[in-house]
mmCIF file of the N, C-alpha and C atoms, coordinates in Angstrom:
data_MODEL
# 
_entry.id   MODEL 
# 
loop_
_atom_site.group_PDB 
_atom_site.id 
_atom_site.type_symbol 
_atom_site.label_atom_id 
_atom_site.label_alt_id 
_atom_site.label_comp_id 
_atom_site.label_asym_id 
_atom_site.label_entity_id 
_atom_site.label_seq_id 
_atom_site.pdbx_PDB_ins_code 
_atom_site.Cartn_x 
_atom_site.Cartn_y 
_atom_site.Cartn_z 
_atom_site.occupancy 
_atom_site.B_iso_or_equiv 
_atom_site.pdbx_formal_charge 
_atom_site.auth_seq_id 
_atom_site.auth_comp_id 
_atom_site.auth_asym_id 
_atom_site.auth_atom_id 
_atom_site.pdbx_PDB_model_num 
ATOM 1   N N  . MET A 1 1  ? 73.170 86.242 86.911 1.00 0.00 ? 1  MET A N  1 
ATOM 2   C CA . MET A 1 1  ? 74.251 85.065 86.949 1.00 0.00 ? 1  MET A CA 1 
ATOM 3   C C  . MET A 1 1  ? 73.315 84.594 86.226 1.00 0.00 ? 1  MET A C  1 
ATOM 4   N N  . ASN A 1 2  ? 74.491 83.250 85.369 1.00 0.00 ? 2  ASN A N  1 
ATOM 5   C CA . ASN A 1 2  ? 74.112 82.281 84.170 1.00 0.00 ? 2  ASN A CA 1 
ATOM 6   C C  . ASN A 1 2  ? 74.095 80.966 84.260 1.00 0.00 ? 2  ASN A C  1 
ATOM 7   N N  . TYR A 1 3  ? 72.573 80.535 84.907 1.00 0.00 ? 3  TYR A N  1 
ATOM 8   C CA . TYR A 1 3  ? 72.830 78.440 85.025 1.00 0.00 ? 3  TYR A CA 1 
ATOM 9   C C  . TYR A 1 3  ? 73.397 77.848 84.158 1.00 0.00 ? 3  TYR A C  1 
ATOM 10  N N  . ASP A 1 4  ? 74.039 77.299 84.370 1.00 0.00 ? 4  ASP A N  1 
ATOM 11  C CA . ASP A 1 4  ? 73.644 76.127 83.152 1.00 0.00 ? 4  ASP A CA 1 
ATOM 12  C C  . ASP A 1 4  ? 73.071 75.051 83.914 1.00 0.00 ? 4  ASP A C  1 
ATOM 13  N N  . ILE A 1 5  ? 72.004 74.794 82.989 1.00 0.00 ? 5  ILE A N  1 
ATOM 14  C CA . ILE A 1 5  ? 70.382 73.692 83.737 1.00 0.00 ? 5  ILE A CA 1 
ATOM 15  C C  . ILE A 1 5  ? 70.834 72.503 82.561 1.00 0.00 ? 5  ILE A C  1 
ATOM 16  N N  . VAL A 1 6  ? 71.279 71.251 82.991 1.00 0.00 ? 6  VAL A N  1 
ATOM 17  C CA . VAL A 1 6  ? 70.897 69.750 82.345 1.00 0.00 ? 6  VAL A CA 1 
ATOM 18  C C  . VAL A 1 6  ? 69.995 69.448 82.346 1.00 0.00 ? 6  VAL A C  1 
ATOM 19  N N  . PHE A 1 7  ? 68.796 69.053 81.597 1.00 0.00 ? 7  PHE A N  1 
ATOM 20  C CA . PHE A 1 7  ? 67.882 67.790 81.755 1.00 0.00 ? 7  PHE A CA 1 
ATOM 21  C C  . PHE A 1 7  ? 68.099 66.906 81.112 1.00 0.00 ? 7  PHE A C  1 
ATOM 22  N N  . LEU A 1 8  ? 68.062 66.172 81.978 1.00 0.00 ? 8  LEU A N  1 
ATOM 23  C CA . LEU A 1 8  ? 68.416 64.410 81.220 1.00 0.00 ? 8  LEU A CA 1 
ATOM 24  C C  . LEU A 1 8  ? 67.300 63.265 80.314 1.00 0.00 ? 8  LEU A C  1 
ATOM 25  N N  . ASP A 1 9  ? 67.724 63.209 79.376 1.00 0.00 ? 9  ASP A N  1 
ATOM 26  C CA . ASP A 1 9  ? 66.788 62.653 78.803 1.00 0.00 ? 9  ASP A CA 1 
ATOM 27  C C  . ASP A 1 9  ? 65.645 63.269 78.576 1.00 0.00 ? 9  ASP A C  1 
ATOM 28  N N  . ARG A 1 10 ? 64.332 62.778 78.370 1.00 0.00 ? 10 ARG A N  1 
ATOM 29  C CA . ARG A 1 10 ? 63.569 63.171 78.427 1.00 0.00 ? 10 ARG A CA 1 
ATOM 30  C C  . ARG A 1 10 ? 62.087 63.745 78.823 1.00 0.00 ? 10 ARG A C  1 
ATOM 31  N N  . VAL A 1 11 ? 62.674 64.773 79.738 1.00 0.00 ? 11 VAL A N  1 
ATOM 32  C CA . VAL A 1 11 ? 61.576 65.919 80.216 1.00 0.00 ? 11 VAL A CA 1 
ATOM 33  C C  . VAL A 1 11 ? 61.371 66.637 80.207 1.00 0.00 ? 11 VAL A C  1 
ATOM 34  N N  . GLU A 1 12 ? 60.182 66.482 80.260 1.00 0.00 ? 12 GLU A N  1 
ATOM 35  C CA . GLU A 1 12 ? 59.085 67.336 79.754 1.00 0.00 ? 12 GLU A CA 1 
ATOM 36  C C  . GLU A 1 12 ? 58.520 68.715 80.050 1.00 0.00 ? 12 GLU A C  1 
ATOM 37  N N  . LEU A 1 13 ? 58.354 70.098 79.436 1.00 0.00 ? 13 LEU A N  1 
ATOM 38  C CA . LEU A 1 13 ? 58.227 70.912 80.579 1.00 0.00 ? 13 LEU A CA 1 
ATOM 39  C C  . LEU A 1 13 ? 56.984 71.747 79.329 1.00 0.00 ? 13 LEU A C  1 
ATOM 40  N N  . THR A 1 14 ? 56.422 72.527 80.247 1.00 0.00 ? 14 THR A N  1 
ATOM 41  C CA . THR A 1 14 ? 55.526 73.239 79.536 1.00 0.00 ? 14 THR A CA 1 
ATOM 42  C C  . THR A 1 14 ? 56.256 74.289 79.173 1.00 0.00 ? 14 THR A C  1 
ATOM 43  N N  . PRO A 1 15 ? 55.510 75.362 77.880 1.00 0.00 ? 15 PRO A N  1 
ATOM 44  C CA . PRO A 1 15 ? 56.942 75.554 76.851 1.00 0.00 ? 15 PRO A CA 1 
ATOM 45  C C  . PRO A 1 15 ? 56.710 77.349 78.108 1.00 0.00 ? 15 PRO A C  1 
ATOM 46  N N  . ILE A 1 16 ? 55.612 77.170 79.000 1.00 0.00 ? 16 ILE A N  1 
ATOM 47  C CA . ILE A 1 16 ? 55.655 78.538 80.445 1.00 0.00 ? 16 ILE A CA 1 
ATOM 48  C C  . ILE A 1 16 ? 57.518 78.415 80.689 1.00 0.00 ? 16 ILE A C  1 
ATOM 49  N N  . SER A 1 17 ? 57.206 77.025 81.290 1.00 0.00 ? 17 SER A N  1 
ATOM 50  C CA . SER A 1 17 ? 58.259 76.751 82.737 1.00 0.00 ? 17 SER A CA 1 
ATOM 51  C C  . SER A 1 17 ? 59.979 76.823 82.065 1.00 0.00 ? 17 SER A C  1 
ATOM 52  N N  . ARG A 1 18 ? 59.324 75.943 80.576 1.00 0.00 ? 18 ARG A N  1 
ATOM 53  C CA . ARG A 1 18 ? 60.778 76.194 80.090 1.00 0.00 ? 18 ARG A CA 1 
ATOM 54  C C  . ARG A 1 18 ? 60.971 77.805 79.572 1.00 0.00 ? 18 ARG A C  1 
ATOM 55  N N  . ARG A 1 19 ? 60.350 78.374 79.426 1.00 0.00 ? 19 ARG A N  1 
ATOM 56  C CA . ARG A 1 19 ? 60.691 80.225 78.936 1.00 0.00 ? 19 ARG A CA 1 
ATOM 57  C C  . ARG A 1 19 ? 61.069 80.112 80.267 1.00 0.00 ? 19 ARG A C  1 
ATOM 58  N N  . ALA A 1 20 ? 60.350 80.486 81.765 1.00 0.00 ? 20 ALA A N  1 
ATOM 59  C CA . ALA A 1 20 ? 61.172 80.570 82.895 1.00 0.00 ? 20 ALA A CA 1 
ATOM 60  C C  . ALA A 1 20 ? 62.708 80.721 83.296 1.00 0.00 ? 20 ALA A C  1 
ATOM 61  N N  . LEU A 1 21 ? 62.776 79.009 82.913 1.00 0.00 ? 21 LEU A N  1 
ATOM 62  C CA . LEU A 1 21 ? 64.010 78.262 83.027 1.00 0.00 ? 21 LEU A CA 1 
ATOM 63  C C  . LEU A 1 21 ? 64.997 79.263 82.280 1.00 0.00 ? 21 LEU A C  1 
ATOM 64  N N  . GLU A 1 22 ? 64.862 79.381 81.440 1.00 0.00 ? 22 GLU A N  1 
ATOM 65  C CA . GLU A 1 22 ? 65.460 80.071 80.143 1.00 0.00 ? 22 GLU A CA 1 
ATOM 66  C C  . GLU A 1 22 ? 65.585 81.364 80.628 1.00 0.00 ? 22 GLU A C  1 
ATOM 67  N N  . GLY A 1 23 ? 64.950 82.334 81.356 1.00 0.00 ? 23 GLY A N  1 
ATOM 68  C CA . GLY A 1 23 ? 65.446 83.537 81.818 1.00 0.00 ? 23 GLY A CA 1 
ATOM 69  C C  . GLY A 1 23 ? 65.980 83.291 82.909 1.00 0.00 ? 23 GLY A C  1 
ATOM 70  N N  . VAL A 1 24 ? 66.915 81.846 83.711 1.00 0.00 ? 24 VAL A N  1 
ATOM 71  C CA . VAL A 1 24 ? 67.617 82.142 84.428 1.00 0.00 ? 24 VAL A CA 1 
ATOM 72  C C  . VAL A 1 24 ? 69.061 81.751 84.396 1.00 0.00 ? 24 VAL A C  1 
ATOM 73  N N  . GLY A 1 25 ? 68.732 80.666 83.048 1.00 0.00 ? 25 GLY A N  1 
ATOM 74  C CA . GLY A 1 25 ? 70.170 80.312 82.812 1.00 0.00 ? 25 GLY A CA 1 
ATOM 75  C C  . GLY A 1 25 ? 70.247 79.705 81.266 1.00 0.00 ? 25 GLY A C  1 
ATOM 76  N N  . THR A 1 26 ? 70.724 78.910 81.115 1.00 0.00 ? 26 THR A N  1 
ATOM 77  C CA . THR A 1 26 ? 71.005 77.991 79.321 1.00 0.00 ? 26 THR A CA 1 
ATOM 78  C C  . THR A 1 26 ? 70.128 76.614 79.769 1.00 0.00 ? 26 THR A C  1 
ATOM 79  N N  . VAL A 1 27 ? 69.204 76.226 78.962 1.00 0.00 ? 27 VAL A N  1 
ATOM 80  C CA . VAL A 1 27 ? 68.679 74.945 79.404 1.00 0.00 ? 27 VAL A CA 1 
ATOM 81  C C  . VAL A 1 27 ? 69.271 73.816 78.268 1.00 0.00 ? 27 VAL A C  1 
ATOM 82  N N  . ARG A 1 28 ? 70.198 72.264 78.497 1.00 0.00 ? 28 ARG A N  1 
ATOM 83  C CA . ARG A 1 28 ? 70.290 72.068 77.843 1.00 0.00 ? 28 ARG A CA 1 
ATOM 84  C C  . ARG A 1 28 ? 69.645 70.605 78.058 1.00 0.00 ? 28 ARG A C  1 
ATOM 85  N N  . THR A 1 29 ? 69.506 70.049 76.979 1.00 0.00 ? 29 THR A N  1 
ATOM 86  C CA . THR A 1 29 ? 68.179 68.374 77.306 1.00 0.00 ? 29 THR A CA 1 
ATOM 87  C C  . THR A 1 29 ? 69.256 67.655 76.686 1.00 0.00 ? 29 THR A C  1 
ATOM 88  N N  . VAL A 1 30 ? 69.819 66.254 77.666 1.00 0.00 ? 30 VAL A N  1 
ATOM 89  C CA . VAL A 1 30 ? 71.348 65.689 77.371 1.00 0.00 ? 30 VAL A CA 1 
ATOM 90  C C  . VAL A 1 30 ? 70.143 63.912 77.051 1.00 0.00 ? 30 VAL A C  1 
ATOM 91  N N  . PRO A 1 31 ? 69.870 63.198 76.036 1.00 0.00 ? 31 PRO A N  1 
ATOM 92  C CA . PRO A 1 31 ? 69.987 62.151 75.865 1.00 0.00 ? 31 PRO A CA 1 
ATOM 93  C C  . PRO A 1 31 ? 70.536 60.927 76.738 1.00 0.00 ? 31 PRO A C  1 
ATOM 94  N N  . VAL A 1 32 ? 70.254 60.429 77.416 1.00 0.00 ? 32 VAL A N  1 
ATOM 95  C CA . VAL A 1 32 ? 71.142 59.429 77.992 1.00 0.00 ? 32 VAL A CA 1 
ATOM 96  C C  . VAL A 1 32 ? 70.955 58.140 77.277 1.00 0.00 ? 32 VAL A C  1 
ATOM 97  N N  . THR A 1 33 ? 72.605 58.051 76.697 1.00 0.00 ? 33 THR A N  1 
ATOM 98  C CA . THR A 1 33 ? 72.763 56.971 75.655 1.00 0.00 ? 33 THR A CA 1 
ATOM 99  C C  . THR A 1 33 ? 73.802 56.741 76.248 1.00 0.00 ? 33 THR A C  1 
ATOM 100 N N  . ALA A 1 34 ? 75.035 57.219 75.789 1.00 0.00 ? 34 ALA A N  1 
ATOM 101 C CA . ALA A 1 34 ? 76.443 57.102 76.221 1.00 0.00 ? 34 ALA A CA 1 
ATOM 102 C C  . ALA A 1 34 ? 76.884 58.134 77.953 1.00 0.00 ? 34 ALA A C  1 
ATOM 103 N N  . GLN A 1 35 ? 76.861 56.932 78.999 1.00 0.00 ? 35 GLN A N  1 
ATOM 104 C CA . GLN A 1 35 ? 77.402 57.052 79.972 1.00 0.00 ? 35 GLN A CA 1 
ATOM 105 C C  . GLN A 1 35 ? 78.920 58.407 80.241 1.00 0.00 ? 35 GLN A C  1 
ATOM 106 N N  . GLU A 1 36 ? 79.358 58.051 78.972 1.00 0.00 ? 36 GLU A N  1 
ATOM 107 C CA . GLU A 1 36 ? 80.609 58.865 79.466 1.00 0.00 ? 36 GLU A CA 1 
ATOM 108 C C  . GLU A 1 36 ? 79.667 60.368 78.761 1.00 0.00 ? 36 GLU A C  1 
ATOM 109 N N  . ASP A 1 37 ? 79.708 60.306 77.208 1.00 0.00 ? 37 ASP A N  1 
ATOM 110 C CA . ASP A 1 37 ? 78.889 61.467 77.440 1.00 0.00 ? 37 ASP A CA 1 
ATOM 111 C C  . ASP A 1 37 ? 78.163 62.216 78.119 1.00 0.00 ? 37 ASP A C  1 
ATOM 112 N N  . LEU A 1 38 ? 77.212 61.606 79.079 1.00 0.00 ? 38 LEU A N  1 
ATOM 113 C CA . LEU A 1 38 ? 76.170 62.222 80.309 1.00 0.00 ? 38 LEU A CA 1 
ATOM 114 C C  . LEU A 1 38 ? 77.365 62.641 81.113 1.00 0.00 ? 38 LEU A C  1 
ATOM 115 N N  . LEU A 1 39 ? 78.006 61.909 81.586 1.00 0.00 ? 39 LEU A N  1 
ATOM 116 C CA . LEU A 1 39 ? 79.280 62.297 82.728 1.00 0.00 ? 39 LEU A CA 1 
ATOM 117 C C  . LEU A 1 39 ? 79.631 63.481 82.267 1.00 0.00 ? 39 LEU A C  1 
ATOM 118 N N  . ALA A 1 40 ? 80.382 63.479 81.253 1.00 0.00 ? 40 ALA A N  1 
ATOM 119 C CA . ALA A 1 40 ? 80.731 65.349 80.776 1.00 0.00 ? 40 ALA A CA 1 
ATOM 120 C C  . ALA A 1 40 ? 80.078 66.285 80.711 1.00 0.00 ? 40 ALA A C  1 
ATOM 121 N N  . ALA A 1 41 ? 78.479 66.125 80.371 1.00 0.00 ? 41 ALA A N  1 
ATOM 122 C CA . ALA A 1 41 ? 77.182 66.902 80.219 1.00 0.00 ? 41 ALA A CA 1 
ATOM 123 C C  . ALA A 1 41 ? 77.480 67.517 81.281 1.00 0.00 ? 41 ALA A C  1 
ATOM 124 N N  . VAL A 1 42 ? 76.763 66.471 82.679 1.00 0.00 ? 42 VAL A N  1 
ATOM 125 C CA . VAL A 1 42 ? 76.565 67.104 83.673 1.00 0.00 ? 42 VAL A CA 1 
ATOM 126 C C  . VAL A 1 42 ? 77.912 67.612 84.638 1.00 0.00 ? 42 VAL A C  1 
ATOM 127 N N  . ARG A 1 43 ? 78.708 66.929 84.305 1.00 0.00 ? 43 ARG A N  1 
ATOM 128 C CA . ARG A 1 43 ? 80.376 67.440 85.215 1.00 0.00 ? 43 ARG A CA 1 
ATOM 129 C C  . ARG A 1 43 ? 80.488 68.951 85.969 1.00 0.00 ? 43 ARG A C  1 
ATOM 130 N N  . ASP A 1 44 ? 80.045 70.264 84.464 1.00 0.00 ? 44 ASP A N  1 
ATOM 131 C CA . ASP A 1 44 ? 79.938 71.351 84.610 1.00 0.00 ? 44 ASP A CA 1 
ATOM 132 C C  . ASP A 1 44 ? 78.509 71.783 85.109 1.00 0.00 ? 44 ASP A C  1 
ATOM 133 N N  . ALA A 1 45 ? 77.346 71.132 85.174 1.00 0.00 ? 45 ALA A N  1 
ATOM 134 C CA . ALA A 1 45 ? 76.355 71.833 84.922 1.00 0.00 ? 45 ALA A CA 1 
ATOM 135 C C  . ALA A 1 45 ? 76.236 72.587 86.649 1.00 0.00 ? 45 ALA A C  1 
ATOM 136 N N  . ASP A 1 46 ? 75.286 73.248 86.736 1.00 0.00 ? 46 ASP A N  1 
ATOM 137 C CA . ASP A 1 46 ? 74.734 73.899 87.938 1.00 0.00 ? 46 ASP A CA 1 
ATOM 138 C C  . ASP A 1 46 ? 73.438 73.868 88.753 1.00 0.00 ? 46 ASP A C  1 
ATOM 139 N N  . ALA A 1 47 ? 72.869 73.063 87.885 1.00 0.00 ? 47 ALA A N  1 
ATOM 140 C CA . ALA A 1 47 ? 71.578 72.350 87.977 1.00 0.00 ? 47 ALA A CA 1 
ATOM 141 C C  . ALA A 1 47 ? 71.208 71.050 87.823 1.00 0.00 ? 47 ALA A C  1 
ATOM 142 N N  . VAL A 1 48 ? 70.819 69.839 88.068 1.00 0.00 ? 48 VAL A N  1 
ATOM 143 C CA . VAL A 1 48 ? 70.213 68.791 86.553 1.00 0.00 ? 48 VAL A CA 1 
ATOM 144 C C  . VAL A 1 48 ? 68.672 68.170 87.015 1.00 0.00 ? 48 VAL A C  1 
ATOM 145 N N  . VAL A 1 49 ? 68.269 67.819 85.892 1.00 0.00 ? 49 VAL A N  1 
ATOM 146 C CA . VAL A 1 49 ? 66.636 67.676 86.442 1.00 0.00 ? 49 VAL A CA 1 
ATOM 147 C C  . VAL A 1 49 ? 66.958 66.490 85.801 1.00 0.00 ? 49 VAL A C  1 
ATOM 148 N N  . TYR A 1 50 ? 66.320 65.238 86.342 1.00 0.00 ? 50 TYR A N  1 
ATOM 149 C CA . TYR A 1 50 ? 66.300 64.399 85.694 1.00 0.00 ? 50 TYR A CA 1 
ATOM 150 C C  . TYR A 1 50 ? 64.567 63.830 85.886 1.00 0.00 ? 50 TYR A C  1 
ATOM 151 N N  . GLN A 1 51 ? 64.340 62.615 84.798 1.00 0.00 ? 51 GLN A N  1 
ATOM 152 C CA . GLN A 1 51 ? 62.853 61.600 84.955 1.00 0.00 ? 51 GLN A CA 1 
ATOM 153 C C  . GLN A 1 51 ? 62.981 60.758 84.805 1.00 0.00 ? 51 GLN A C  1 
ATOM 154 N N  . LEU A 1 52 ? 64.075 59.736 85.400 1.00 0.00 ? 52 LEU A N  1 
ATOM 155 C CA . LEU A 1 52 ? 64.442 58.513 85.005 1.00 0.00 ? 52 LEU A CA 1 
ATOM 156 C C  . LEU A 1 52 ? 64.421 58.124 86.186 1.00 0.00 ? 52 LEU A C  1 
ATOM 157 N N  . PHE A 1 53 ? 64.061 56.639 85.756 1.00 0.00 ? 53 PHE A N  1 
ATOM 158 C CA . PHE A 1 53 ? 64.726 55.304 87.153 1.00 0.00 ? 53 PHE A CA 1 
ATOM 159 C C  . PHE A 1 53 ? 66.759 55.754 87.387 1.00 0.00 ? 53 PHE A C  1 
ATOM 160 N N  . PRO A 1 54 ? 66.747 55.916 88.956 1.00 0.00 ? 54 PRO A N  1 
ATOM 161 C CA . PRO A 1 54 ? 68.032 56.139 88.917 1.00 0.00 ? 54 PRO A CA 1 
ATOM 162 C C  . PRO A 1 54 ? 68.856 54.947 88.606 1.00 0.00 ? 54 PRO A C  1 
ATOM 163 N N  . GLY A 1 55 ? 68.425 53.721 88.416 1.00 0.00 ? 55 GLY A N  1 
ATOM 164 C CA . GLY A 1 55 ? 69.601 52.629 87.778 1.00 0.00 ? 55 GLY A CA 1 
ATOM 165 C C  . GLY A 1 55 ? 69.690 52.995 86.553 1.00 0.00 ? 55 GLY A C  1 
ATOM 166 N N  . ARG A 1 56 ? 69.301 53.513 85.962 1.00 0.00 ? 56 ARG A N  1 
ATOM 167 C CA . ARG A 1 56 ? 69.579 54.339 84.512 1.00 0.00 ? 56 ARG A CA 1 
ATOM 168 C C  . ARG A 1 56 ? 71.477 55.131 84.429 1.00 0.00 ? 56 ARG A C  1 
ATOM 169 N N  . LEU A 1 57 ? 71.189 56.181 85.604 1.00 0.00 ? 57 LEU A N  1 
ATOM 170 C CA . LEU A 1 57 ? 72.253 56.022 85.448 1.00 0.00 ? 57 LEU A CA 1 
ATOM 171 C C  . LEU A 1 57 ? 73.761 55.698 86.658 1.00 0.00 ? 57 LEU A C  1 
ATOM 172 N N  . THR A 1 58 ? 74.543 55.592 85.868 1.00 0.00 ? 58 THR A N  1 
ATOM 173 C CA . THR A 1 58 ? 75.871 55.387 86.386 1.00 0.00 ? 58 THR A CA 1 
ATOM 174 C C  . THR A 1 58 ? 76.529 55.789 87.798 1.00 0.00 ? 58 THR A C  1 
ATOM 175 N N  . ARG A 1 59 ? 77.189 55.216 88.671 1.00 0.00 ? 59 ARG A N  1 
ATOM 176 C CA . ARG A 1 59 ? 77.197 55.631 90.172 1.00 0.00 ? 59 ARG A CA 1 
ATOM 177 C C  . ARG A 1 59 ? 77.895 57.041 90.159 1.00 0.00 ? 59 ARG A C  1 
ATOM 178 N N  . ASP A 1 60 ? 78.668 57.340 88.877 1.00 0.00 ? 60 ASP A N  1 
ATOM 179 C CA . ASP A 1 60 ? 79.619 58.214 88.536 1.00 0.00 ? 60 ASP A CA 1 
ATOM 180 C C  . ASP A 1 60 ? 78.342 59.768 88.294 1.00 0.00 ? 60 ASP A C  1 
ATOM 181 N N  . VAL A 1 61 ? 77.833 59.458 87.850 1.00 0.00 ? 61 VAL A N  1 
ATOM 182 C CA . VAL A 1 61 ? 77.097 60.578 87.414 1.00 0.00 ? 61 VAL A CA 1 
ATOM 183 C C  . VAL A 1 61 ? 75.948 60.782 88.936 1.00 0.00 ? 61 VAL A C  1 
ATOM 184 N N  . LEU A 1 62 ? 75.250 59.594 88.996 1.00 0.00 ? 62 LEU A N  1 
ATOM 185 C CA . LEU A 1 62 ? 74.840 59.795 90.416 1.00 0.00 ? 62 LEU A CA 1 
ATOM 186 C C  . LEU A 1 62 ? 75.590 61.163 91.755 1.00 0.00 ? 62 LEU A C  1 
ATOM 187 N N  . GLU A 1 63 ? 76.633 60.907 91.211 1.00 0.00 ? 63 GLU A N  1 
ATOM 188 C CA . GLU A 1 63 ? 77.491 61.450 92.502 1.00 0.00 ? 63 GLU A CA 1 
ATOM 189 C C  . GLU A 1 63 ? 77.938 62.596 92.089 1.00 0.00 ? 63 GLU A C  1 
ATOM 190 N N  . ARG A 1 64 ? 77.998 63.276 90.988 1.00 0.00 ? 64 ARG A N  1 
ATOM 191 C CA . ARG A 1 64 ? 78.155 64.480 90.752 1.00 0.00 ? 64 ARG A CA 1 
ATOM 192 C C  . ARG A 1 64 ? 76.914 64.921 91.015 1.00 0.00 ? 64 ARG A C  1 
ATOM 193 N N  . CYS A 1 65 ? 75.679 64.551 90.578 1.00 0.00 ? 65 CYS A N  1 
ATOM 194 C CA . CYS A 1 65 ? 74.169 64.890 90.663 1.00 0.00 ? 65 CYS A CA 1 
ATOM 195 C C  . CYS A 1 65 ? 73.888 65.550 92.387 1.00 0.00 ? 65 CYS A C  1 
ATOM 196 N N  . ARG A 1 66 ? 74.333 65.015 92.866 1.00 0.00 ? 66 ARG A N  1 
ATOM 197 C CA . ARG A 1 66 ? 74.307 64.954 94.289 1.00 0.00 ? 66 ARG A CA 1 
ATOM 198 C C  . ARG A 1 66 ? 75.577 66.138 94.779 1.00 0.00 ? 66 ARG A C  1 
ATOM 199 N N  . ARG A 1 67 ? 76.162 65.980 93.857 1.00 0.00 ? 67 ARG A N  1 
ATOM 200 C CA . ARG A 1 67 ? 77.377 67.101 94.908 1.00 0.00 ? 67 ARG A CA 1 
ATOM 201 C C  . ARG A 1 67 ? 76.961 68.971 93.772 1.00 0.00 ? 67 ARG A C  1 
ATOM 202 N N  . LEU A 1 68 ? 75.572 68.749 93.284 1.00 0.00 ? 68 LEU A N  1 
ATOM 203 C CA . LEU A 1 68 ? 75.226 70.363 92.171 1.00 0.00 ? 68 LEU A CA 1 
ATOM 204 C C  . LEU A 1 68 ? 74.299 70.479 93.417 1.00 0.00 ? 68 LEU A C  1 
ATOM 205 N N  . LYS A 1 69 ? 74.219 71.685 93.411 1.00 0.00 ? 69 LYS A N  1 
ATOM 206 C CA . LYS A 1 69 ? 73.528 72.492 94.638 1.00 0.00 ? 69 LYS A CA 1 
ATOM 207 C C  . LYS A 1 69 ? 72.106 72.840 94.073 1.00 0.00 ? 69 LYS A C  1 
ATOM 208 N N  . VAL A 1 70 ? 71.440 72.091 93.349 1.00 0.00 ? 70 VAL A N  1 
ATOM 209 C CA . VAL A 1 70 ? 70.408 71.678 92.903 1.00 0.00 ? 70 VAL A CA 1 
ATOM 210 C C  . VAL A 1 70 ? 69.745 70.650 91.926 1.00 0.00 ? 70 VAL A C  1 
ATOM 211 N N  . ILE A 1 71 ? 68.899 69.736 92.430 1.00 0.00 ? 71 ILE A N  1 
ATOM 212 C CA . ILE A 1 71 ? 69.083 68.543 91.768 1.00 0.00 ? 71 ILE A CA 1 
ATOM 213 C C  . ILE A 1 71 ? 67.669 68.440 91.848 1.00 0.00 ? 71 ILE A C  1 
ATOM 214 N N  . GLY A 1 72 ? 66.915 68.018 91.034 1.00 0.00 ? 72 GLY A N  1 
ATOM 215 C CA . GLY A 1 72 ? 65.579 68.084 91.205 1.00 0.00 ? 72 GLY A CA 1 
ATOM 216 C C  . GLY A 1 72 ? 65.118 66.411 90.191 1.00 0.00 ? 72 GLY A C  1 
ATOM 217 N N  . ARG A 1 73 ? 64.198 65.792 90.377 1.00 0.00 ? 73 ARG A N  1 
ATOM 218 C CA . ARG A 1 73 ? 63.706 64.417 90.085 1.00 0.00 ? 73 ARG A CA 1 
ATOM 219 C C  . ARG A 1 73 ? 61.865 64.640 89.961 1.00 0.00 ? 73 ARG A C  1 
ATOM 220 N N  . ILE A 1 74 ? 62.195 64.977 88.225 1.00 0.00 ? 74 ILE A N  1 
ATOM 221 C CA . ILE A 1 74 ? 59.852 65.006 88.109 1.00 0.00 ? 74 ILE A CA 1 
ATOM 222 C C  . ILE A 1 74 ? 59.111 63.547 87.386 1.00 0.00 ? 74 ILE A C  1 
# 
């Protein structure tokens, strides 16, 4: 199974961690600039990882993230 994993903004990963995640699915990094683009990016994602103060995300984006099976804040 190929998971769609979205990293929001500037999540830093070691090369080993990134390779491990890429073995499970497609890893995309989405900059948090336009909330509409961000909502579209997470709409179909299987997992979202963010390293942001949640106040920067709109309610629509946070609700979508909460409904996902996997979400992590690092």
